[in-house]
MOPAC internal coordinates of N, CA, C and O (Angstrom, degrees):
PM7 1SCF
backbone

  N    0.0000 0     0.00 0     0.00 0    0    0    0
  C    1.4418 1     0.00 0     0.00 0    1    0    0
  C    1.5297 1   109.03 1     0.00 0    2    1    0
  O    1.2310 1   120.72 1   -51.24 1    3    2    1
  N    1.3140 1   116.23 1   128.76 1    3    2    1
  C    1.4565 1   121.38 1   178.86 1    5    3    2
  C    1.5208 1   109.44 1   -97.57 1    6    5    3
  O    1.2310 1   121.06 1   -48.31 1    7    6    5
  N    1.3103 1   115.58 1   131.69 1    7    6    5
  C    1.4569 1   121.16 1   179.61 1    9    7    6
  C    1.5237 1   108.98 1   -84.53 1   10    9    7
  O    1.2310 1   119.92 1   -58.38 1   11   10    9
  N    1.3247 1   117.75 1   121.62 1   11   10    9
  C    1.4675 1   123.40 1  -179.34 1   13   11   10
  C    1.5267 1   109.18 1   -99.25 1   14   13   11
  O    1.2310 1   120.84 1   -75.01 1   15   14   13
  N    1.3316 1   116.00 1   104.99 1   15   14   13
  C    1.4586 1   120.61 1   178.00 1   17   15   14
  C    1.5241 1   112.21 1   -96.93 1   18   17   15
  O    1.2310 1   120.57 1   165.95 1   19   18   17
  N    1.3269 1   116.51 1   -14.05 1   19   18   17
  C    1.4603 1   120.97 1  -175.86 1   21   19   18
  C    1.5270 1   111.52 1   -75.22 1   22   21   19
  O    1.2310 1   119.78 1   133.41 1   23   22   21
  N    1.3189 1   118.03 1   -46.59 1   23   22   21
  C    1.4681 1   120.98 1  -178.15 1   25   23   22
  C    1.5280 1   112.20 1   -58.51 1   26   25   23
  O    1.2310 1   119.11 1   132.79 1   27   26   25
  N    1.3386 1   119.30 1   -47.21 1   27   26   25
  C    1.4654 1   118.07 1   177.40 1   29   27   26
  C    1.5346 1   112.90 1   -62.64 1   30   29   27
  O    1.2310 1   120.14 1   146.58 1   31   30   29
  N    1.3243 1   117.34 1   -33.42 1   31   30   29
  C    1.4648 1   120.68 1   178.61 1   33   31   30
  C    1.5220 1   110.76 1   -59.97 1   34   33   31
  O    1.2310 1   120.28 1   135.98 1   35   34   33
  N    1.3303 1   117.07 1   -44.02 1   35   34   33
  C    1.4635 1   120.53 1  -179.87 1   37   35   34
  C    1.5315 1   111.57 1   -79.32 1   38   37   35
  O    1.2310 1   119.85 1   144.55 1   39   38   37
  N    1.3194 1   117.89 1   -35.45 1   39   38   37
  C    1.4634 1   121.64 1  -177.04 1   41   39   38
  C    1.5282 1   112.89 1   -70.36 1   42   41   39
  O    1.2310 1   120.33 1   144.84 1   43   42   41
  N    1.3091 1   116.98 1   -35.16 1   43   42   41
  C    1.4657 1   121.11 1  -175.02 1   45   43   42
  C    1.5188 1   113.41 1  -104.79 1   46   45   43
  O    1.2310 1   120.03 1  -162.43 1   47   46   45
  N    1.3072 1   117.55 1    17.57 1   47   46   45
  C    1.4557 1   121.61 1  -175.70 1   49   47   46
  C    1.5275 1   110.11 1  -100.94 1   50   49   47
  O    1.2310 1   119.60 1   -56.76 1   51   50   49
  N    1.3189 1   118.37 1   123.24 1   51   50   49
  C    1.4664 1   119.99 1  -179.04 1   53   51   50
  C    1.5326 1   113.15 1   -67.86 1   54   53   51
  O    1.2310 1   120.17 1   167.36 1   55   54   53
  N    1.3304 1   117.28 1   -12.64 1   55   54   53
  C    1.4628 1   120.75 1   179.62 1   57   55   54
  C    1.5235 1   112.78 1   -91.57 1   58   57   55
  O    1.2310 1   120.08 1   174.91 1   59   58   57
  N    1.3253 1   117.45 1    -5.09 1   59   58   57
  C    1.4635 1   121.15 1  -179.68 1   61   59   58
  C    1.5233 1   110.46 1   -76.21 1   62   61   59
  O    1.2310 1   121.34 1   -42.33 1   63   62   61
  N    1.3260 1   115.03 1   137.67 1   63   62   61
  C    1.4601 1   120.99 1   174.32 1   65   63   62
  C    1.5224 1   108.65 1  -136.63 1   66   65   63
  O    1.2310 1   120.79 1   -13.09 1   67   66   65
  N    1.3206 1   116.09 1   166.91 1   67   66   65
  C    1.4500 1   121.77 1  -177.79 1   69   67   66
  C    1.5222 1   110.06 1   -87.46 1   70   69   67
  O    1.2310 1   120.68 1   -48.39 1   71   70   69
  N    1.3256 1   116.30 1   131.61 1   71   70   69
  C    1.4572 1   123.18 1   174.84 1   73   71   70
  C    1.5155 1   108.33 1  -128.61 1   74   73   71
  O    1.2310 1   120.74 1    -3.02 1   75   74   73
  N    1.3337 1   116.20 1   176.98 1   75   74   73
  C    1.4594 1   120.94 1   177.54 1   77   75   74
  C    1.5217 1   108.78 1  -125.61 1   78   77   75
  O    1.2310 1   120.75 1   -60.47 1   79   78   77
  N    1.3313 1   116.16 1   119.53 1   79   78   77
  C    1.4593 1   122.46 1   177.32 1   81   79   78
  C    1.5178 1   107.99 1   -94.87 1   82   81   79
  O    1.2310 1   120.69 1   -50.25 1   83   82   81
  N    1.3367 1   116.30 1   129.75 1   83   82   81
  C    1.4586 1   121.24 1   178.59 1   85   83   82
  C    1.5195 1   109.37 1  -127.39 1   86   85   83
  O    1.2310 1   120.16 1   -69.03 1   87   86   85
  N    1.3437 1   117.30 1   110.97 1   87   86   85
  C    1.4626 1   119.50 1   174.65 1   89   87   86
  C    1.5257 1   109.52 1   -74.36 1   90   89   87
  O    1.2310 1   119.99 1   -13.67 1   91   90   89
  N    1.3384 1   117.63 1   166.33 1   91   90   89
  C    1.4652 1   119.05 1   179.51 1   93   91   90
  C    1.5279 1   111.40 1   -62.38 1   94   93   91
  O    1.2310 1   120.77 1   -20.61 1   95   94   93
  N    1.3452 1   116.14 1   159.39 1   95   94   93
  C    1.4667 1   121.80 1  -179.53 1   97   95   94
  C    1.5174 1   109.44 1   -54.90 1   98   97   95
  O    1.2310 1   120.36 1   -40.91 1   99   98   97
  N    1.3098 1   116.91 1   139.09 1   99   98   97
  C    1.4548 1   130.15 1     7.54 1  101   99   98
  C    1.5215 1   113.18 1   -94.07 1  102  101   99
  O    1.2310 1   120.21 1  -146.91 1  103  102  101
  N    1.3227 1   117.20 1    33.09 1  103  102  101
  C    1.4627 1   121.73 1  -178.17 1  105  103  102
  C    1.5135 1   112.88 1   -62.27 1  106  105  103
  O    1.2310 1   121.31 1   -23.05 1  107  106  105
  N    1.3076 1   115.09 1   156.95 1  107  106  105
  C    1.4618 1   122.07 1  -178.72 1  109  107  106
  C    1.5272 1   108.88 1  -111.49 1  110  109  107
  O    1.2310 1   120.52 1   -48.62 1  111  110  109
  N    1.3254 1   116.61 1   131.38 1  111  110  109
  C    1.4656 1   121.95 1   178.35 1  113  111  110
  C    1.5175 1   109.90 1   -64.77 1  114  113  111
  O    1.2310 1   121.04 1   -36.46 1  115  114  113
  N    1.3497 1   115.62 1   143.54 1  115  114  113
  C    1.4650 1   119.38 1   177.75 1  117  115  114
  C    1.5217 1   109.71 1  -145.24 1  118  117  115
  O    1.2310 1   120.57 1   -33.95 1  119  118  117
  N    1.3316 1   116.51 1   146.05 1  119  118  117
  C    1.4647 1   119.96 1   177.56 1  121  119  118
  C    1.5258 1   109.88 1   -73.04 1  122  121  119
  O    1.2310 1   120.99 1   -40.98 1  123  122  121
  N    1.3374 1   115.70 1   139.02 1  123  122  121
  C    1.4620 1   120.72 1   176.55 1  125  123  122
  C    1.5291 1   109.08 1  -139.23 1  126  125  123
  O    1.2310 1   121.17 1   -21.59 1  127  126  125
  N    1.3298 1   115.36 1   158.41 1  127  126  125
  C    1.4590 1   121.45 1   174.78 1  129  127  126
  C    1.5246 1   108.84 1   -82.19 1  130  129  127
  O    1.2310 1   120.89 1   -43.32 1  131  130  129
  N    1.3360 1   115.90 1   136.68 1  131  130  129
  C    1.4642 1   122.18 1  -174.53 1  133  131  130
  C    1.5281 1   109.34 1  -136.34 1  134  133  131
  O    1.2310 1   120.96 1   -38.80 1  135  134  133
  N    1.3226 1   115.78 1   141.20 1  135  134  133
  C    1.4551 1   121.32 1   166.87 1  137  135  134
  C    1.5266 1   105.18 1  -111.36 1  138  137  135
  O    1.2310 1   121.02 1   -73.10 1  139  138  137
  N    1.3242 1   115.66 1   106.90 1  139  138  137
  C    1.4632 1   123.04 1  -174.02 1  141  139  138
  C    1.5223 1   109.68 1   -85.77 1  142  141  139
  O    1.2310 1   121.19 1   -40.08 1  143  142  141
  N    1.3285 1   115.33 1   139.92 1  143  142  141
  C    1.4542 1   120.80 1  -176.71 1  145  143  142
  C    1.5237 1   109.22 1  -141.03 1  146  145  143
  O    1.2310 1   120.40 1   -59.23 1  147  146  145
  N    1.3041 1   116.84 1   120.77 1  147  146  145
  C    1.4623 1   120.03 1   175.44 1  149  147  146
  C    1.5170 1   107.05 1  -121.95 1  150  149  147
  O    1.2310 1   121.31 1   -64.00 1  151  150  149
  N    1.3234 1   115.10 1   116.00 1  151  150  149
  C    1.4543 1   121.09 1  -179.75 1  153  151  150
  C    1.5205 1   107.58 1   -95.83 1  154  153  151
  O    1.2310 1   121.22 1   -60.86 1  155  154  153
  N    1.3040 1   115.28 1   119.14 1  155  154  153
  C    1.4606 1   119.85 1   177.23 1  157  155  154
  C    1.5209 1   108.87 1   -79.48 1  158  157  155
  O    1.2310 1   120.32 1    -8.02 1  159  158  157
  N    1.2937 1   117.00 1   171.98 1  159  158  157
  C    1.4590 1   121.41 1   177.85 1  161  159  158
  C    1.5229 1   110.24 1   -58.08 1  162  161  159
  O    1.2310 1   121.00 1   -41.22 1  163  162  161
  N    1.3064 1   115.68 1   138.78 1  163  162  161
  C    1.4563 1   121.48 1   178.38 1  165  163  162
  C    1.5275 1   108.15 1  -107.76 1  166  165  163
  O    1.2310 1   121.18 1   -50.25 1  167  166  165
  N    1.3101 1   115.34 1   129.75 1  167  166  165
  C    1.4639 1   121.14 1  -179.70 1  169  167  166
  C    1.5255 1   109.33 1  -109.85 1  170  169  167
  O    1.2310 1   120.92 1   -39.42 1  171  170  169
  N    1.3347 1   115.84 1   140.58 1  171  170  169
  C    1.4603 1   121.75 1   174.36 1  173  171  170
  C    1.5225 1   107.55 1  -137.18 1  174  173  171
  O    1.2310 1   120.63 1   -59.27 1  175  174  173
  N    1.3049 1   116.41 1   120.73 1  175  174  173
  C    1.4668 1   122.23 1  -178.71 1  177  175  174
  C    1.5257 1   111.06 1    54.56 1  178  177  175
  O    1.2310 1   120.78 1  -142.70 1  179  178  177
  N    1.3359 1   116.11 1    37.30 1  179  178  177
  C    1.4590 1   120.62 1   177.20 1  181  179  178
  C    1.5157 1   114.79 1    79.29 1  182  181  179
  O    1.2310 1   119.84 1  -173.15 1  183  182  181
  N    1.3278 1   117.91 1     6.85 1  183  182  181
  C    1.4626 1   122.04 1  -178.88 1  185  183  182
  C    1.5261 1   109.31 1  -115.49 1  186  185  183
  O    1.2310 1   120.90 1   -50.38 1  187  186  185
  N    1.3486 1   115.88 1   129.62 1  187  186  185
  C    1.4641 1   119.19 1   177.96 1  189  187  186
  C    1.5221 1   108.57 1   -71.99 1  190  189  187
  O    1.2310 1   120.50 1   -57.74 1  191  190  189
  N    1.3430 1   116.65 1   122.26 1  191  190  189
  C    1.4606 1   120.03 1  -178.64 1  193  191  190
  C    1.5250 1   113.20 1  -111.01 1  194  193  191
  O    1.2310 1   120.36 1   173.36 1  195  194  193
  N    1.3257 1   116.91 1    -6.64 1  195  194  193
  C    1.4578 1   119.41 1   178.74 1  197  195  194
  C    1.5142 1   108.89 1  -152.97 1  198  197  195
  O    1.2310 1   120.83 1   -45.89 1  199  198  197
  N    1.3347 1   116.02 1   134.11 1  199  198  197
  C    1.4583 1   120.92 1   176.23 1  201  199  198
  C    1.5176 1   109.75 1   -81.54 1  202  201  199
  O    1.2310 1   121.11 1   -14.83 1  203  202  201
  N    1.3120 1   115.48 1   165.17 1  203  202  201
  C    1.4613 1   120.13 1   176.31 1  205  203  202
  C    1.5273 1   109.32 1   -63.13 1  206  205  203
  O    1.2310 1   120.93 1   -40.95 1  207  206  205
  N    1.3097 1   115.84 1   139.05 1  207  206  205
  C    1.4572 1   120.74 1   178.52 1  209  207  206
  C    1.5203 1   108.35 1  -139.32 1  210  209  207
  O    1.2310 1   121.00 1   -41.56 1  211  210  209
  N    1.3024 1   115.70 1   138.44 1  211  210  209
  C    1.4524 1   120.54 1   179.29 1  213  211  210
  C    1.5200 1   108.63 1  -113.34 1  214  213  211
  O    1.2310 1   121.10 1   -54.60 1  215  214  213
  N    1.3365 1   115.51 1   125.40 1  215  214  213
  C    1.4555 1   120.98 1   178.76 1  217  215  214
  C    1.5238 1   109.34 1  -136.10 1  218  217  215
  O    1.2310 1   121.32 1   -13.35 1  219  218  217
  N    1.3145 1   115.07 1   166.65 1  219  218  217
  C    1.4570 1   121.27 1   176.04 1  221  219  218
  C    1.5208 1   108.35 1  -144.54 1  222  221  219
  O    1.2310 1   120.94 1   -40.51 1  223  222  221
  N    1.3231 1   115.81 1   139.49 1  223  222  221
  C    1.4555 1   121.38 1   172.73 1  225  223  222
  C    1.5218 1   108.13 1   -95.37 1  226  225  223
  O    1.2310 1   121.05 1   -46.38 1  227  226  225
  N    1.3348 1   115.60 1   133.62 1  227  226  225
  C    1.4622 1   121.41 1   179.98 1  229  227  226
  C    1.5261 1   109.23 1  -141.42 1  230  229  227
  O    1.2310 1   120.80 1   -15.17 1  231  230  229
  N    1.3140 1   116.07 1   164.83 1  231  230  229
  C    1.4618 1   120.03 1   173.29 1  233  231  230
  C    1.5312 1   108.11 1   -73.29 1  234  233  231
  O    1.2310 1   120.48 1   -50.44 1  235  234  233
  N    1.3241 1   116.69 1   129.56 1  235  234  233
  C    1.4641 1   121.13 1   178.98 1  237  235  234
  C    1.5262 1   110.88 1   -56.13 1  238  237  235
  O    1.2310 1   120.11 1   142.60 1  239  238  237
  N    1.3150 1   117.39 1   -37.40 1  239  238  237
  C    1.4689 1   121.47 1   179.97 1  241  239  238
  C    1.5261 1   112.01 1   -61.99 1  242  241  239
  O    1.2310 1   119.95 1   154.59 1  243  242  241
  N    1.3409 1   117.70 1   -25.41 1  243  242  241
  C    1.4700 1   120.82 1  -179.43 1  245  243  242
  C    1.5205 1   113.32 1   -78.69 1  246  245  243
  O    1.2310 1   120.05 1   153.93 1  247  246  245
  N    1.3469 1   117.51 1   -26.07 1  247  246  245
  C    1.4677 1   119.99 1  -174.22 1  249  247  246
  C    1.5172 1   113.97 1  -118.03 1  250  249  247
  O    1.2310 1   120.16 1   165.02 1  251  250  249
  N    1.3231 1   117.30 1   -14.98 1  251  250  249
  C    1.4616 1   121.10 1  -179.23 1  253  251  250
  C    1.5145 1   111.92 1    89.65 1  254  253  251
  O    1.2310 1   121.38 1   -17.83 1  255  254  253
  N    1.3219 1   114.96 1   162.17 1  255  254  253
  C    1.4600 1   121.21 1   176.74 1  257  255  254
  C    1.5147 1   107.87 1  -139.40 1  258  257  255
  O    1.2310 1   119.98 1   -71.78 1  259  258  257
  N    1.3153 1   117.65 1   108.22 1  259  258  257
  C    1.4632 1   126.88 1     5.84 1  261  259  258
  C    1.5296 1   111.72 1   -79.82 1  262  261  259
  O    1.2310 1   121.04 1   -18.14 1  263  262  261
  N    1.3252 1   115.62 1   161.86 1  263  262  261
  C    1.4625 1   121.40 1   175.78 1  265  263  262
  C    1.5239 1   107.09 1   -69.62 1  266  265  263
  O    1.2310 1   119.46 1   -51.37 1  267  266  265
  N    1.3385 1   118.63 1   128.63 1  267  266  265
  C    1.4640 1   120.14 1  -178.24 1  269  267  266
  C    1.5307 1   112.63 1   -60.07 1  270  269  267
  O    1.2310 1   120.67 1   -45.28 1  271  270  269
  N    1.3373 1   116.32 1   134.72 1  271  270  269
  C    1.4701 1   121.07 1   176.35 1  273  271  270
  C    1.5219 1   109.74 1   -58.60 1  274  273  271
  O    1.2310 1   120.58 1   -41.46 1  275  274  273
  N    1.3238 1   116.49 1   138.54 1  275  274  273
  C    1.4607 1   121.26 1   179.54 1  277  275  274
  C    1.5185 1   113.92 1    90.07 1  278  277  275
  O    1.2310 1   120.12 1  -174.81 1  279  278  277
  N    1.3249 1   117.37 1     5.19 1  279  278  277
  C    1.4671 1   120.69 1   179.05 1  281  279  278
  C    1.5270 1   109.92 1   -76.38 1  282  281  279
  O    1.2310 1   121.24 1   -23.67 1  283  282  281
  N    1.3399 1   115.23 1   156.33 1  283  282  281
  C    1.4598 1   120.80 1   177.12 1  285  283  282
  C    1.5208 1   109.89 1  -131.38 1  286  285  283
  O    1.2310 1   121.63 1   -20.25 1  287  286  285
  N    1.3410 1   114.48 1   159.75 1  287  286  285
  C    1.4574 1   122.29 1   174.18 1  289  287  286
  C    1.5186 1   107.01 1  -128.64 1  290  289  287
  O    1.2310 1   120.71 1   -56.72 1  291  290  289
  N    1.3318 1   116.25 1   123.28 1  291  290  289
  C    1.4608 1   120.94 1   176.88 1  293  291  290
  C    1.5170 1   107.28 1  -101.95 1  294  293  291
  O    1.2310 1   121.87 1   -53.60 1  295  294  293
  N    1.3414 1   114.02 1   126.40 1  295  294  293
  C    1.4486 1   120.30 1  -176.74 1  297  295  294
  C    1.5137 1   108.34 1  -147.31 1  298  297  295
  O    1.2310 1   120.62 1   -49.95 1  299  298  297
  N    1.3290 1   116.43 1   130.05 1  299  298  297
  C    1.4690 1   121.37 1  -179.67 1  301  299  298
  C    1.5335 1   110.93 1    55.79 1  302  301  299
  O    1.2310 1   120.59 1  -139.83 1  303  302  301
  N    1.3234 1   116.48 1    40.17 1  303  302  301
  C    1.4666 1   124.89 1   178.35 1  305  303  302
  C    1.5277 1   113.29 1    65.15 1  306  305  303
  O    1.2310 1   119.92 1  -161.84 1  307  306  305
  N    1.3309 1   117.75 1    18.16 1  307  306  305
  C    1.4621 1   122.37 1   176.50 1  309  307  306
  C    1.5220 1   108.02 1  -117.07 1  310  309  307
  O    1.2310 1   120.82 1   -46.63 1  311  310  309
  N    1.3459 1   116.03 1   133.37 1  311  310  309
  C    1.4572 1   120.88 1   177.86 1  313  311  310
  C    1.5307 1   108.33 1   -94.55 1  314  313  311
  O    1.2310 1   121.03 1   -58.21 1  315  314  313
  N    1.3291 1   115.64 1   121.79 1  315  314  313
  C    1.4618 1   122.28 1   178.32 1  317  315  314
  C    1.5243 1   109.45 1  -108.51 1  318  317  315
  O    1.2310 1   120.72 1   -43.56 1  319  318  317
  N    1.3051 1   116.22 1   136.44 1  319  318  317
  C    1.4593 1   121.47 1   171.74 1  321  319  318
  C    1.5233 1   106.78 1   -80.97 1  322  321  319
  O    1.2310 1   120.42 1   -45.94 1  323  322  321
  N    1.3118 1   116.81 1   134.06 1  323  322  321
  C    1.4655 1   120.51 1   177.37 1  325  323  322
  C    1.5212 1   107.54 1   -86.07 1  326  325  323
  O    1.2310 1   121.13 1   -66.13 1  327  326  325
  N    1.3172 1   115.44 1   113.87 1  327  326  325
  C    1.4556 1   121.46 1  -178.66 1  329  327  326
  C    1.5248 1   110.76 1   -77.83 1  330  329  327
  O    1.2310 1   120.86 1   134.73 1  331  330  329
  N    1.3251 1   115.97 1   -45.27 1  331  330  329
  C    1.4557 1   121.50 1  -177.77 1  333  331  330
  C    1.5149 1   109.52 1  -159.29 1  334  333  331
  O    1.2310 1   120.80 1   -30.34 1  335  334  333
  N    1.3065 1   116.07 1   149.66 1  335  334  333
  C    1.4533 1   122.25 1   173.94 1  337  335  334
  C    1.5154 1   109.53 1  -114.54 1  338  337  335
  O    1.2310 1   120.33 1   -45.07 1  339  338  337
  N    1.3279 1   116.98 1   134.93 1  339  338  337
  C    1.4590 1   122.52 1   179.62 1  341  339  338
  C    1.5248 1   108.66 1  -117.39 1  342  341  339
  O    1.2310 1   120.46 1   -77.24 1  343  342  341
  N    1.3337 1   116.73 1   102.76 1  343  342  341
  C    1.4672 1   122.23 1   178.94 1  345  343  342
  C    1.5229 1   108.48 1   -78.98 1  346  345  343
  O    1.2310 1   120.35 1   -53.37 1  347  346  345
  N    1.3382 1   116.94 1   126.63 1  347  346  345
  C    1.4665 1   119.74 1  -178.22 1  349  347  346
  C    1.5274 1   113.34 1   -91.78 1  350  349  347
  O    1.2310 1   120.31 1  -171.15 1  351  350  349
  N    1.3195 1   117.02 1     8.85 1  351  350  349
  C    1.4690 1   123.98 1   178.38 1  353  351  350
  C    1.5204 1   113.87 1    69.12 1  354  353  351
  O    1.2310 1   119.84 1  -166.90 1  355  354  353
  N    1.3392 1   117.90 1    13.10 1  355  354  353
  C    1.4612 1   120.70 1   175.94 1  357  355  354
  C    1.5215 1   110.81 1  -114.33 1  358  357  355
  O    1.2310 1   120.53 1  -179.21 1  359  358  357
  N    1.3326 1   116.60 1     0.79 1  359  358  357
  C    1.4556 1   120.38 1  -176.10 1  361  359  358
  C    1.5110 1   113.30 1   102.53 1  362  361  359
  O    1.2310 1   120.52 1  -175.80 1  363  362  361
  N    1.3443 1   116.60 1     4.20 1  363  362  361
  C    1.4654 1   121.87 1   178.83 1  365  363  362
  C    1.5215 1   108.22 1  -117.87 1  366  365  363
  O    1.2310 1   120.80 1   -43.92 1  367  366  365
  N    1.3322 1   116.08 1   136.08 1  367  366  365
  C    1.4581 1   122.70 1   177.35 1  369  367  366
  C    1.5220 1   109.22 1  -119.38 1  370  369  367
  O    1.2310 1   120.80 1   -44.98 1  371  370  369
  N    1.3200 1   116.07 1   135.02 1  371  370  369
  C    1.4593 1   122.31 1   172.93 1  373  371  370
  C    1.5185 1   107.57 1   -95.18 1  374  373  371
  O    1.2310 1   120.79 1   -56.53 1  375  374  373
  N    1.3388 1   116.10 1   123.47 1  375  374  373
  C    1.4494 1   120.59 1   178.52 1  377  375  374
  C    1.5218 1   109.43 1   -98.68 1  378  377  375
  O    1.2310 1   120.15 1   -51.41 1  379  378  377
  N    1.3114 1   117.31 1   128.59 1  379  378  377
  C    1.4605 1   122.55 1   172.77 1  381  379  378
  C    1.5298 1   105.48 1   -89.01 1  382  381  379
  O    1.2310 1   120.47 1   -55.67 1  383  382  381
  N    1.3451 1   116.71 1   124.33 1  383  382  381
  C    1.4573 1   121.92 1  -170.62 1  385  383  382
  C    1.5279 1   111.86 1  -116.63 1  386  385  383
  O    1.2310 1   121.46 1   -26.59 1  387  386  385
  N    1.3417 1   114.81 1   153.41 1  387  386  385
  C    1.4619 1   121.24 1   175.71 1  389  387  386
  C    1.5295 1   108.44 1  -140.55 1  390  389  387
  O    1.2310 1   120.67 1   -39.81 1  391  390  389
  N    1.3317 1   116.33 1   140.19 1  391  390  389
  C    1.4771 1   120.12 1   176.50 1  393  391  390
  C    1.5152 1   110.88 1   -83.72 1  394  393  391
  O    1.2310 1   119.38 1   168.57 1  395  394  393
  N    1.3175 1   118.80 1   -11.43 1  395  394  393
  C    1.4743 1   122.09 1  -177.60 1  397  395  394
  C    1.5016 1   111.59 1   -90.12 1  398  397  395
  O    1.2310 1   120.10 1   180.00 1  399  398  397

C-alpha cells in the first residue's frame, strides 16, 4: 500500500484553486488543482534583488514528469506558457510560468 500525502495537501489547502492544464496537441485539456504563486520584485536597501516570477505548485501526476514542452496552464482566465517543470521527488511539481 502506497501512502498518498500529495492529494490531501492539495485537497485540504485553502490556497488551492482550480486551473486547466493543456498539453501540446493532440493533448486534451483537464482541470487540475493549483497553488498559484506570484513573487513580486524584492527590494533590499533600495536595490532590486529579484524580478517578478510566476510559479504554480501542482501534483506531478497531473502534469507528467517531465512536463511536455508546449504545455499551458490556464488560471484566473489567463493562459500561461509552462517554461519548465521542477519535480521535487515528493509528487509535487513547481511550474515556472510566463504570460508571453
